Each structure stands twice: as C-alpha cells, then as structure tokens.
C-alpha positions as CSV (number, residue, x, y, z in Angstrom):
1,M,53.9,-215.3,142.8
2,L,51.3,-214.0,140.3
3,A,52.1,-210.5,141.5
4,D,55.5,-210.9,139.8
5,A,53.7,-211.2,136.5
6,Q,51.3,-208.3,136.9
7,S,53.8,-205.6,135.8
8,A,55.0,-207.6,132.7
9,V,51.4,-208.3,131.6
10,H,50.3,-204.7,132.0
11,S,53.3,-203.4,130.1
12,L,52.7,-205.8,127.3
13,V,49.1,-204.6,126.9
14,S,49.6,-200.9,127.5
15,D,52.6,-200.8,125.1
16,R,50.2,-201.8,122.3
17,V,48.2,-198.7,123.0
18,T,51.1,-196.3,123.3
19,S,52.6,-197.7,120.1
20,G,49.4,-197.1,118.2
21,T,48.7,-200.8,117.6
22,V,45.2,-200.5,119.1
23,P,43.1,-197.6,120.6
24,G,42.2,-199.5,123.7
25,A,42.6,-202.9,125.5
26,V,41.5,-204.7,128.6
27,Y,42.8,-207.9,130.2
28,V,41.9,-210.3,133.0
29,V,44.3,-212.9,134.5
30,F,42.4,-215.7,136.2
31,T,43.1,-218.8,138.3
32,A,40.9,-221.8,139.3
33,D,39.4,-219.5,141.9
34,G,38.4,-216.7,139.5
35,P,39.9,-213.4,138.4
36,A,43.3,-212.7,140.0
37,F,44.0,-209.2,138.5
38,S,43.0,-207.1,135.6
39,G,43.9,-203.8,133.9
40,S,43.2,-201.7,130.8
41,A,44.7,-199.0,128.7
42,G,43.6,-196.5,126.0
43,V,40.0,-195.7,125.1
44,A,36.8,-197.7,124.6
45,G,35.3,-195.2,122.2
46,D,35.7,-191.9,120.5
47,D,34.2,-190.2,123.6
48,G,37.5,-190.9,125.5
49,R,36.0,-193.3,128.0
50,R,38.4,-195.9,129.4
51,P,37.7,-199.6,129.0
52,G,37.4,-201.9,132.0
53,P,36.8,-205.6,132.7
54,D,33.1,-205.0,132.5
55,T,33.2,-203.2,129.1
56,A,31.9,-205.5,126.3
57,F,33.9,-206.1,123.1
58,R,33.3,-208.4,120.2
59,I,35.1,-211.6,120.9
60,A,35.0,-212.6,117.2
61,S,36.2,-216.1,116.6
62,C,36.4,-216.9,120.3
63,T,32.6,-217.5,119.7
64,K,33.5,-220.8,118.0
65,S,34.1,-222.3,121.5
66,F,30.5,-221.7,122.3
67,T,29.4,-223.2,119.0
68,A,31.5,-226.3,119.7
69,A,30.1,-226.6,123.3
70,A,26.6,-226.4,121.9
71,V,27.3,-229.3,119.4
72,L,28.7,-231.4,122.2
73,Q,25.7,-230.7,124.4
74,L,23.5,-232.0,121.6
75,R,25.8,-235.0,121.1
76,D,25.7,-235.9,124.8
77,A,21.9,-235.7,124.7
78,G,21.9,-238.3,121.9
79,V,20.5,-235.8,119.3
80,L,23.4,-236.2,116.9
81,S,26.8,-237.9,116.5
82,L,30.1,-236.4,115.6
83,D,30.3,-239.1,112.9
84,D,27.2,-237.8,111.2
85,P,27.8,-236.2,107.8
86,V,26.8,-232.6,107.7
87,A,24.6,-233.4,104.7
88,K,22.3,-235.3,107.1
89,F,21.2,-231.9,108.4
90,I,21.9,-229.5,105.6
91,D,21.0,-229.7,101.9
92,I,24.5,-229.4,100.3
93,G,25.1,-229.5,96.6
94,P,28.0,-231.3,94.9
95,C,31.5,-231.0,96.5
96,E,34.7,-231.7,94.6
97,V,38.5,-231.5,95.1
98,P,39.8,-230.3,91.8
99,G,42.3,-232.7,90.2
100,T,40.7,-235.8,91.8
101,R,38.5,-238.3,89.9
102,T,36.2,-239.4,92.7
103,A,33.8,-237.3,94.8
104,P,35.0,-236.9,98.4
105,Q,33.1,-238.3,101.3
106,A,30.9,-235.8,103.0
107,A,32.4,-233.9,105.9
108,T,31.3,-235.1,109.3
109,L,30.4,-232.9,112.2
110,G,33.6,-233.9,113.9
111,A,35.6,-232.8,110.9
112,L,33.9,-229.4,110.9
113,L,34.6,-229.0,114.6
114,S,38.3,-229.7,114.2
115,M,38.8,-227.5,111.1
116,S,39.3,-230.4,108.7
117,G,36.2,-230.1,106.6
118,G,38.2,-229.6,103.4
119,F,37.1,-226.0,103.0
120,A,39.6,-223.2,102.0
121,G,40.8,-220.7,104.6
122,D,38.3,-217.9,104.4
123,N,38.7,-215.1,107.0
124,P,38.5,-212.1,104.6
125,W,35.3,-213.4,103.0
126,A,33.6,-214.9,106.0
127,D,34.1,-212.0,108.4
128,R,31.8,-210.0,106.1
129,Q,29.0,-212.6,106.0
130,E,27.7,-212.6,109.6
131,S,24.4,-210.8,108.6
132,M,23.6,-213.2,105.8
133,P,19.9,-214.2,105.9
134,E,19.1,-217.8,106.6
135,D,17.5,-218.3,103.1
136,E,20.7,-217.0,101.4
137,F,22.8,-219.5,103.4
138,T,20.5,-222.3,102.4
139,A,21.0,-221.3,98.7
140,L,24.8,-221.0,99.2
141,C,25.0,-224.6,100.5
142,R,22.8,-226.0,97.8
143,R,25.2,-224.7,95.1
144,G,27.9,-227.0,96.6
145,F,31.6,-226.3,97.3
146,T,35.1,-226.5,95.9
147,L,37.3,-228.2,98.4
148,T,41.1,-228.0,99.1
149,S,41.3,-231.5,100.4
150,A,39.2,-234.5,101.2
151,P,37.3,-233.9,104.5
152,G,39.0,-235.2,107.6
153,T,42.5,-235.3,106.1
154,R,44.1,-232.0,107.0
155,Y,43.8,-228.8,109.0
156,E,42.6,-225.6,107.3
157,Y,40.8,-222.9,109.3
158,S,37.3,-222.6,108.0
159,N,34.6,-220.2,109.2
160,L,32.2,-221.7,106.6
161,G,32.4,-225.0,108.5
162,Y,31.4,-223.3,111.8
163,A,28.5,-221.5,110.0
164,M,27.3,-224.9,109.0
165,L,27.5,-226.1,112.6
166,G,25.4,-223.2,113.6
167,R,22.8,-224.4,111.1
168,V,23.1,-228.0,112.5
169,I,22.4,-226.6,116.0
170,R,19.3,-224.9,114.6
171,Q,18.1,-228.0,112.8
172,T,18.6,-230.4,115.6
173,S,17.5,-228.3,118.6
174,G,14.4,-226.9,117.0
175,M,15.4,-223.3,117.9
176,G,17.6,-220.6,116.4
177,Y,21.4,-220.9,117.0
178,R,21.6,-217.7,119.0
179,E,18.6,-218.6,121.1
180,Y,20.1,-222.0,121.8
181,V,23.4,-220.7,122.9
182,T,21.8,-218.0,125.1
183,D,19.4,-220.4,126.8
184,N,21.7,-223.4,127.2
185,L,25.2,-221.9,127.8
186,L,25.1,-218.2,128.6
187,R,22.2,-218.0,131.1
188,P,23.0,-221.3,132.9
189,L,26.6,-220.1,133.4
190,G,25.5,-216.7,134.6
191,L,26.9,-214.8,131.6
192,S,24.1,-212.3,131.8
193,H,25.9,-209.5,130.0
194,T,26.9,-211.5,126.9
195,A,24.8,-211.2,123.8
196,F,24.7,-211.5,120.0
197,G,24.3,-207.9,119.3
198,A,25.4,-204.5,120.7
199,T,21.9,-203.4,121.4
200,Q,21.1,-206.5,123.4
201,C,24.3,-206.2,125.5
202,T,23.8,-204.9,129.0
203,A,27.5,-204.7,130.1
204,P,27.9,-202.3,133.1
205,G,30.9,-200.7,131.3
206,G,29.0,-200.2,128.1
207,V,30.0,-201.5,124.7
208,A,33.4,-200.6,123.2
209,V,33.5,-199.0,119.8
210,G,35.5,-200.9,117.1
211,F,38.0,-199.1,115.0
212,H,40.2,-199.6,112.0
213,R,43.1,-197.4,110.9
214,I,43.0,-195.2,107.9
215,G,46.3,-193.5,107.4
216,N,47.3,-192.3,110.9
217,Q,43.7,-192.0,112.2
218,W,41.4,-194.4,113.9
219,R,37.9,-194.5,112.3
220,R,34.8,-196.4,113.5
221,A,34.4,-199.8,111.8
222,A,31.1,-200.8,110.4
223,V,29.2,-203.1,112.7
224,S,27.6,-206.3,111.3
225,T,24.3,-207.5,112.8
226,P,23.4,-211.1,113.7
227,G,22.6,-213.6,110.9
228,A,23.4,-217.0,109.5
229,F,27.1,-216.6,110.2
230,S,26.8,-215.5,113.9
231,S,28.2,-218.9,115.0
232,I,31.6,-218.0,113.6
233,G,32.2,-214.8,115.7
234,G,29.1,-212.9,116.7
235,L,29.3,-212.6,120.5
236,Y,29.8,-209.5,122.6
237,M,31.4,-210.2,126.0
238,T,33.2,-208.4,128.8
239,A,36.7,-209.6,129.8
240,N,35.3,-210.7,133.2
241,E,32.6,-212.9,131.6
242,L,35.0,-214.3,129.0
243,A,37.4,-215.2,131.9
244,V,34.5,-217.0,133.6
245,W,33.8,-219.0,130.4
246,C,37.5,-219.9,130.0
247,G,37.7,-220.9,133.7
248,W,34.7,-223.2,133.3
249,L,36.2,-224.9,130.3
250,A,39.6,-225.3,132.1
251,A,37.8,-226.8,135.1
252,G,37.2,-229.9,132.9
253,Y,40.7,-230.7,133.9
254,P,42.4,-232.6,135.4
255,W,41.3,-236.1,134.8
256,G,38.7,-237.0,137.5
257,A,37.1,-233.6,137.4
258,T,33.3,-233.9,137.8
259,G,30.7,-232.8,135.3
260,D,27.9,-230.3,135.8
261,D,24.5,-229.7,134.4
262,V,25.7,-227.6,131.5
263,L,28.4,-229.8,129.9
264,A,30.1,-232.8,131.3
265,A,33.8,-232.4,132.3
266,G,34.7,-235.1,129.8
267,S,33.1,-233.2,127.0
268,R,34.9,-230.0,128.0
269,R,38.2,-231.9,128.0
270,E,37.3,-233.2,124.6
271,M,37.1,-229.6,123.3
272,Q,40.7,-229.0,124.6
273,R,42.3,-232.1,122.9
274,L,44.1,-232.0,119.7
275,H,41.9,-233.5,117.0
276,Q,43.6,-232.2,113.9
277,H,47.3,-231.7,113.8
278,D,48.8,-228.6,112.1
279,A,52.5,-229.2,111.4
280,A,53.0,-225.5,110.6
281,R,52.7,-224.6,114.3
282,A,55.8,-226.4,115.3
283,Q,58.1,-223.3,115.7
284,D,59.2,-220.8,118.3
285,H,57.9,-222.1,121.7
286,V,55.4,-224.5,120.1
287,V,56.4,-228.2,119.9
288,A,53.2,-229.4,118.2
289,G,49.8,-228.0,117.8
290,G,46.5,-227.8,115.9
291,Y,42.8,-227.6,116.5
292,G,40.6,-229.2,119.1
293,Y,36.8,-228.5,119.0
294,G,36.4,-224.7,118.9
295,L,39.8,-224.2,120.5
296,E,43.4,-224.2,119.5
297,V,45.6,-226.7,121.3
298,E,49.4,-226.4,121.4
299,L,52.2,-228.1,123.3
300,H,54.7,-225.5,124.6
301,D,57.8,-226.1,126.6
302,C,55.6,-225.3,129.6
303,G,53.0,-228.0,128.7
304,V,49.7,-227.9,126.9
305,V,48.3,-224.4,126.2
306,V,44.6,-224.0,125.1
307,S,43.7,-220.8,123.3
308,H,41.7,-219.1,120.6
309,R,42.2,-215.9,118.7
310,G,39.5,-213.6,117.4
311,G,39.7,-211.0,114.7
312,Y,36.7,-209.1,113.2
313,P,36.3,-205.7,111.6
314,G,36.9,-203.3,114.5
315,F,37.9,-205.9,117.1
316,S,40.6,-208.4,118.2
317,A,40.6,-210.9,121.1
318,Q,42.5,-213.8,122.5
319,M,41.9,-216.2,125.4
320,A,44.5,-218.6,126.6
321,W,45.0,-220.9,129.6
322,H,47.2,-223.7,130.9
323,P,45.1,-226.7,131.9
324,Q,47.7,-228.1,134.2
325,T,47.6,-225.1,136.5
326,Q,44.2,-223.6,135.6
327,L,46.0,-220.2,135.0
328,G,44.8,-218.1,132.1
329,I,44.3,-214.7,130.6
330,V,41.9,-213.0,128.2
331,I,42.7,-209.8,126.3
332,L,40.1,-207.8,124.4
333,E,41.1,-204.9,122.0
334,N,39.1,-202.6,119.7
335,A,41.1,-202.6,116.5
336,S,40.7,-204.8,113.5
337,Y,42.8,-207.9,113.3
338,A,45.5,-206.8,115.8
339,R,46.7,-210.3,116.7
340,T,46.1,-210.0,120.4
341,P,49.1,-211.4,122.4
342,A,47.3,-213.4,125.2
343,V,49.6,-216.5,124.8
344,T,52.6,-214.3,125.1
345,A,51.1,-212.8,128.3
346,L,50.3,-216.2,129.6
347,R,53.9,-217.2,129.3
348,H,54.8,-214.3,131.7
349,V,52.2,-215.6,134.2
350,L,53.5,-219.2,134.0
351,A,57.1,-218.0,134.3
352,A,56.2,-216.1,137.5
353,E,54.8,-219.4,138.9
354,R,58.2,-221.0,138.2
355,L,56.7,-224.3,136.9
356,P,58.9,-227.3,137.0
357,T,60.2,-228.4,133.6
358,R,59.1,-231.7,132.3
359,P,61.6,-234.5,132.6
360,E,63.2,-235.9,129.4
361,I,61.3,-239.1,128.9
362,W,63.4,-242.2,128.1
363,P,63.0,-243.5,124.5
364,A,62.4,-246.9,126.2
365,T,59.4,-245.4,128.0
366,I,57.9,-244.0,124.8
367,A,58.5,-247.4,123.1
368,A,56.7,-249.1,126.0
369,R,53.8,-246.8,125.4
370,D,53.7,-248.0,121.8
371,E,53.9,-251.7,122.9
372,V,51.0,-251.2,125.4
373,E,48.9,-249.8,122.6
374,R,49.7,-252.8,120.5
375,L,48.6,-255.1,123.3
376,L,45.4,-253.1,123.6
377,A,44.8,-253.4,119.8
378,R,45.8,-257.1,119.7
379,W,47.0,-259.2,122.6
380,D,50.3,-261.1,122.0
381,D,51.8,-263.2,124.8
382,A,55.2,-263.1,123.2
383,A,55.2,-259.3,123.0
384,A,54.1,-259.2,126.7
385,D,57.0,-261.5,127.6
386,R,59.4,-259.1,126.0
387,L,57.8,-256.1,127.6
388,F,57.1,-257.1,131.2
389,A,59.5,-257.2,134.1
390,D,59.4,-260.4,136.1
391,N,57.1,-258.9,138.8
392,V,54.2,-258.1,136.4
393,D,52.7,-261.6,136.2
394,V,53.2,-262.1,139.9
395,D,51.4,-258.9,140.7
396,M,48.5,-259.8,138.5
397,P,48.1,-263.2,136.9
398,R,48.4,-263.1,133.1
399,P,44.8,-264.2,132.4
400,Q,43.4,-261.5,134.6
401,R,45.6,-258.8,133.0
402,Y,44.6,-260.0,129.6
403,A,41.0,-259.8,130.5
404,E,41.4,-256.3,132.0
405,I,43.3,-254.9,129.0
406,I,41.2,-256.5,126.2
407,G,38.0,-255.6,128.1
408,A,39.0,-251.9,128.3
409,A,40.0,-251.8,124.7
410,T,36.7,-253.4,123.6
411,D,34.7,-250.9,125.6
412,I,36.3,-247.9,123.9
413,G,36.5,-249.5,120.5
414,F,40.3,-249.4,120.3
415,S,42.1,-251.0,117.3
416,D,45.3,-250.7,115.2
417,N,43.7,-247.8,113.3
418,C,43.4,-245.8,116.6
419,R,47.0,-246.0,117.8
420,H,48.8,-242.7,118.4
421,R,52.3,-242.2,117.1
422,H,53.0,-238.7,118.3
423,L,53.6,-238.2,122.0
424,P,52.4,-234.5,122.1
425,L,49.0,-235.6,120.8
426,C,48.0,-237.8,123.6
427,E,48.2,-235.5,126.7
428,P,51.3,-237.0,128.2
429,A,52.2,-236.6,131.9
430,S,55.4,-237.7,133.5
431,T,57.2,-237.2,136.7
432,S,60.3,-239.2,135.8
433,P,62.0,-240.4,132.6
434,A,60.9,-243.9,133.5
435,N,57.1,-243.2,133.8
436,L,54.4,-242.0,131.5
437,E,50.7,-241.3,131.6
438,W,48.8,-240.8,128.4
439,T,45.4,-241.1,126.7
440,V,44.4,-243.6,124.0
441,R,41.3,-242.9,122.0
442,G,39.1,-245.5,120.4
443,R,36.0,-245.2,118.2
444,R,33.6,-245.1,121.2
445,G,35.7,-243.6,124.0
446,E,39.0,-242.9,125.7
447,L,41.3,-244.7,128.2
448,R,43.9,-243.1,130.4
449,C,46.9,-245.4,130.8
450,A,50.2,-245.3,132.8
451,V,53.4,-247.3,132.7
452,T,56.5,-247.3,134.9
453,L,59.8,-248.9,133.9
454,T,62.7,-250.4,135.9
455,S,66.3,-249.3,135.7
456,V,67.5,-252.8,134.6
457,N,69.3,-252.9,131.3
458,P,67.3,-252.9,129.1
459,P,64.5,-251.2,131.0
460,K,61.3,-253.3,131.5
461,V,57.7,-252.4,132.3
462,Q,57.1,-253.0,136.0
463,S,53.5,-251.7,136.1
464,I,50.7,-251.0,133.8
465,T,47.7,-249.1,135.1
466,L,44.4,-248.3,133.5
467,L,43.5,-245.1,135.3
468,S,40.1,-244.1,134.0
469,K,37.8,-244.6,131.0
470,E,35.4,-242.3,129.2
471,I,32.7,-243.4,126.7
472,Y,31.8,-240.8,124.1
473,G,28.3,-239.4,124.2
474,Q,27.3,-240.2,127.7
475,Q,26.2,-237.1,129.8
476,G,27.6,-236.9,133.2
477,R,30.7,-239.0,132.7
478,T,33.8,-238.0,134.6
C-alpha cells in the first residue's frame, strides 16, 4: 500500500521546486526494513546537477538528536546524570529572571535536553554562531544569562542550551564534541558519509550548495565552519543516511525492543517521549505536543509522531516517523528556512496504510488509570475496594497485589509528584474503550501498566497488569 503514497509524496516535494520555494529537494520514505522509495527534484548546485538520496545537505537542527543521544550514552555509562546542574560542568555567571526577587535554580541537563532551560528562543542569533571559538563560548557563559522563565518550568526552543550540552559532552568525555559524536554514533552505525564540515563529507552524490533568495534570484549562502555551536546544527548528511539514523531511533519501539551496543532501546524511547509540554502545538492535526530529548513529539489523530525540523542559512530539513508502524520520511532542501513539510508527507504515507483509528476511551477507563496511579503513589484499601471488580482479589490475593504494586512503585521512585494528568503525555495504547496501556514515570525509572474494565454499571477494573519496568541510567535495559 506504500505505492499509493508515492505519487502524493513526490508531488508535494516537486511542487516546492516548481513553485520556487526551494531550488532542490530530495526525500526518502523508510520502513522498519529500510528505505522503501525515494525521489528528488530541482538542482543541488549552480552547476545544474540533480540531487539524489546520496547527496549531502546540512541537516541543521536535526543534529540536536545526535547531541541528545550522546548525552544519554554518557548518562547510561554513569558519567553524568540528567539531574546534574549544567553549572557542574560549565562555569556560568549569574542568571536571573527579570521581575523576580530570587535567583532561579540552575538548569539541569534534563531541562536543557527538553528545551526548558529558561533561555529565550534564539534561532536568528544562534544560527550565526556555529563557528564561535571555544574560548569565546567560555567567556559568553561566564557573563551569565537573562532568562525568560525559571529552568524546568516551560518550553522555549533554545539553541544556546544545546550548545551548552555540546560543551558538557566535551567536558565529561575527555574529547571534542564532534570527535565524540563521530566515534560513538556515526561510525558505529555505519554513517560513513556524515560529517561536521563540507570538506570532510565523502557523500557519493557530492555536497549540495545552500541558497537564499535575493529578489527573484537564488544566491549561494555563506557557509559556517565547525565551532562551539556545532552541537546545535552542524552535521552534513545524505537523505539515505539520515533515514538510517531515524530508523535506528524508531527501532527503540515498541516496548520490549532490545538494546544494542550504541544506545539502549530504552534510552532511544526516552528521546521520543514528551518531556516538556508545549500547549501552543494543540491545533490542526496535533492533539498535544512538545519536546522530548533532541526530538519533537506530537500526538496526532493517527497516534504519536516523532520529528525534528532543521533550518540554517542555505538549508532546510525535516525528519518524521510514526513509532507505532516504524514508517517515516526525511526531506532535505537547499534553501534557507523553508519549513520542510515532512510531517505532511508522512500523513500521506500513513493514510495509504489505512491505519485503524483509535477507539474512544471511556471516561471510566481514564479515571481508572488515575486511581491506579494513586495506589502506586500511596496504597489505600478503601480505594481499591471501590475500584476493583469482585474477581480481582480472587485472581491475586490482596496482600500479594499490594506487594507487587508497592514494590514496583518503590523501584522506579514513584510518588504523588510523579502522577500524570494528561493522557497524551503517557504513550497511551488501547484496543477498546474499556482497556488502556500507559507509562508512569518515577524519579528513577518507568513502569508500563495496563487495565481492563468490565461492562457492569458502573464499570469496574477487572485486571491490572504491570507489563515492564525500566530503571534510568542502566545500559542494556529493554
């Protein structure tokens, strides 16, 4: 059925060239088995050559997914914690939120990863900083920063935060950021044509020229060279290799996927979970969304979609995939800030697959989810009596169920402060209005839970299942 989408995707991409939106574009649609089909339109340079899936483009901010994966590698190795303040690794001067009387807590690495470090949105400024020397970045940090909010409290897209993560990788690994990513992500995954610089890139199809429009003419855009801000957007990649990267991240799903020697499946799933909600995304096809770690995460009517957009002088990119089906697409273009439409193209692919729509979950089922989380946080026999159908204590004696639930909650560090209130934020799965599978997150790990309800009036919980458990920071977990 993917063939049904090929014409729609190609028309979407080629129309951007014929309309003058971009000079050239290339795309690759992929499945769990690898590339399914690809295509291109326009030119890769002012010599008239056509781009292909082996032509390298700058992927701009899609690079942030590599930065996030590198941080999680170091976390899994026990070198750092996502709860560590960034000031533990970087000498940062005074930070303040104007209008507040108290100095804010220092941003943690987790807050920087999830775009909630408190820094102002900074694309116009930061996209011109890639080549900043390391000593200038050191001086920049020592001067301190003016914040828009207390760290960890709200989403605001910050390149500066990811530049800091690049420095953290350098400080904790004992090697340069670019060298670390090359040696620990690119080469182990066979991404041999990916590089932090046009002259180092060995793509068979050459390197595309980046353009920006002046009047009605395309002019070559100035090319920045690697520096202290390379961790925000410095990579050159082919569409084929970017599709391999996306497929490898998507292979962290579903629950139960095994790890590998590069990054555990659980850590890849962690990147693709919503860590900082962005209420402004709830429009059009998006029910809820925000930022994971180096990736955007949105709940669409077709389920969770993971993506990231990239915009740099001369280039635009977007990668997007649907974890449930492992279907995805990457689109690379050689025009500045063109808002590449990979998520739109992915919707064509998913429509061709004729995915079943999700059932409308009973309010009683959602309420049961909340009650189970209350029992995880603090056991209450009276609440259990109200929640359980009469078979539950027969199927598993109450003392044994109590021990199982409290033991699992203790293992992951679950408490009242951890409870989720928004269904889209906990990776829900359901095959009936009367059942629900979801993730609860504690301070030390995660627990996958499921409930099924009866049709008696009012509905009661007839089964509670603790499906699998993950403890943060352990390499090789499932």
